[in-house]
N, C-alpha and C positions, 0 to 999 in steps of 0.2 A: 879686471882691467883690460885683459887682452880682448875680451868680447867688446868692451866699450870702444877700444881703439879701432877695432875692425869695423864697427858700425859707423864711426866717424870717417875713417879713411875710405871706406867703400860706400859712402852715403848715397852717391849718384846711383850706383849699381842697385842699392837696396830700394831707392825710389822708383827706379825703372822696373825692378821686378815686382814691386807691389802693384804698380799700374798694370803690368802684364797679368798678374793674378786676378786683378779686379775685372779687367776686359776679357781675359781669356775664359773666364768661368762660364760666361753666357755667349761666347763668340759664335756667331752664326744663328742665334735664336732670334725670332722676330721681336720679342718683347725685351731682350737684353737684360740690363740690370734690373728692370722691374721685377724679375723673378725673385729678387732678394726680398720683395715685399709680398709677392703672390704666394710662394711657397709656405711660409709660416702662416699666412692668413687662411690659406686653404685648410691647413691642419687644424687650425683653431676652430673654424667653422665646423669641420667634421666632428671633432671631439665634443664641441658645444651641442650638436645636434644628437649625437649617439650616446655619449658617456652618461649623461644624467639619467637615462632610461635604463642603463645597466646597473649603476651603483646608487641612484638616487642623488638628487642635488640638494645638499644642505648648506651650500656656500652662497653668500650674498654676492651679487655682481660676478657670477660665475664666469661670464664671458671675459670680463677684464682679468679675472683671476687666471684664466687660461693663457690669455695673451701675455701676461707677466711672466709665465713659466715657460711657454713654448719658444718664444723669440730668443731668450737667453740660452735655452737648451739648444736651439738650432745653431746659434753662434758657437757653442761648444763643440757639438758633434761635427760641424762643418770644418772647423779649424783642425780638430783631431784627425778626421779622415783624409782631409787635403793635405795636411802636414805630414801625415804618415807616408804618403806616396810622392812627396815633392823631390826628394833626392832621386828616386828612380825615374821620374818624369823628366828630370833635368840631366838625364845621363850624357846627352850629346855635349852640352856646354861644360860639364864636369870633366870630361875627357880632353877638352881642348883649351880651356882657359882656367887659369888660377884665380881663385877668389875664396875668401873664407866661406866653407860649405854651410856654416850655421845660418848664413844670411838667408838660405832657402827657407827653413821653417819659420824664421823670423818674418819674412815677407808674407808668408801665408797668414801669420797671426795678425799682422798690421792690416792686411787687406781684409781679413774677417772682422777685425775691430771696426774698420770703417764701415762695412756693410752693416754691422750690428747697430752702430750709432744712428745710421740712416734708418734702420728698421724700427729704432725706438719711436720714430714719428708715429708708427702704427699704435703703439701703446698710448702715446698722447692723445691721438685721435679718439681711441676707445674710451679713455679716461674722462675727456671732456664730453664726448657724445653721450656717455652713460651717466653723466651727472656727478661723477666722482670728483672731477676737477684736478688741478695741479697744486703743488705746494713748494715751498722753499727747499724741501728735502731733496729735491731733484739735483741740487748742487753736488750731491754725493754720487750721481751716476758715473762720473769719470773715475771715481775711486773704486767703485764696484766693478766697473768694466776693466779696469787695470789689474785688479786682483784675479778676475776670471782670465784675463790674457796671460798672466804669469803662470797660472795653472795649466792653461792650455798649451803654452809654449813649452813647459817642461815635458808634457806628454808627447808633443809634436817632435822635440829633440830625441827622445828615447825611441819613439816608435819609428821615426823616419830612418834612423840608423839600424834598428833591429830588423826592419822590413827589408833591408838589402841582403841580409844573410839568412832570414827565416821567411820563405815565400808565403807561408800561411798566416803571417801576421795580420793581413788585412781582414781575413775571414774571422780570426779569432777576435779581434778588436771590434768588428761589426756586431758579433754576437754579444759581446760585453756590454757595448753600448746600448743595444736593444734591451738587455736585462736592466741596465742602470737607469733607463728611461722610466721603467715601472718601479724601480726602487727609489725614485725621487718624487717627492710630492708635487707633481705637476698637474695631474688629472684629478687629484684628490687632496684632502688635507691630512697632515700627519696625525691629528688627534683621532682620526678613524681607527688608528692602531695603538691607541693609548694603553691598552691592556696586553699588548704584545710586546714584550720586553725585547725580543730579538730585532724586530722591526724598528723599535725606537732607537736602539743602538746603531742600526744601520743609518737611520736618518742623522744621528748625531755625528757619525764618522763620515758620512757623505759630504764632501765640501760643496758639491753642486746643490744640495738641498739648503745648505745655509745661504749660498749666493742667491738662489731664487727667492727665498724668504726675504732676503734683503732688498731685492728689486721690488717685491711686492710691498714692502714697508714704505718705499719712497714713492712708489707710483700709485698704489691702491689705498694703503692705510694711512699715509701722510704721518709717519712717524720715524724715528731714527732707528736703524737696524741695531740689533744687540751687539754691544762692543765685544763681548766674549766671543760671539760667532765670527765677527770679522777678524778678530785676533787669531782664532783657530784657523780660518781660511788662509790668512796671510802666512802663518807658520807652515801649514800644510803645502801651500803653493811654493813657497821658498824651498822647501825640502825637495819637492818634486822637480822643480826647476834645476836645482844644483845636481841632483842624481841625473836627471835627463841629459844635462849639458855634459857631464862626466862620461856618461855612456856614448854620447855623440862623438866627443873628441877621441875617445878610446877606439871606436869603431871606424872612424872616418878615414883611417889610413888605407883601408882596403876598399873603399867605395869604387875606385876606378876599375879595379880588377873584378869585383863581384857583379857590378851592374851589367 
């Protein structure tokens, strides 16, 4: 309830900060916000050209398969990495003005969500151009994006607070995210490891694996995501969000002194 009241009472500050996050990310660059499209698109093209030769391509519509994985993953990593440094990068305003500090990671998540929804245009273009088409299952896109946002927000809460006290957090998280990318079926299908019980457990426990599968269901396969998977992601995300928020509130008292 306290968080909801803060969001309402400081809604103008939140909106201003979201706009700042969106504009500031590419401030001074020639192409500006177009990089939200270009970055994931370049990644997709590189993996599409190289990865099939390394692993062998047994996936139909592999290019679309890649797009449906890399764009949501980019949304996830962008929010986590930017959310992790948002408190430190706003040290000046934190020391001068009072406002609920949790609005900073929330702003990062909202701006990332907006960029992601815009980037979904790329997925739609690929599905139409590739002959896959679109279906009514796309009405579930906001639900999936919300689930991913809750998970990302929980991590952003925890990491942005911990990063103030543990300076190596950025490097550790960067390494973990790189490892997690290859532990998520983005470049390959999970059934490649059907006989490897350890990897299958990793996929089952990895919430991003379930989320990306769900995006592929609605964009590529035109089917409803598995209810059990969505239930697991929701439960996992709520636990992470609760723990992350508790950590943030516990540590925020020393932000001004530690920054």
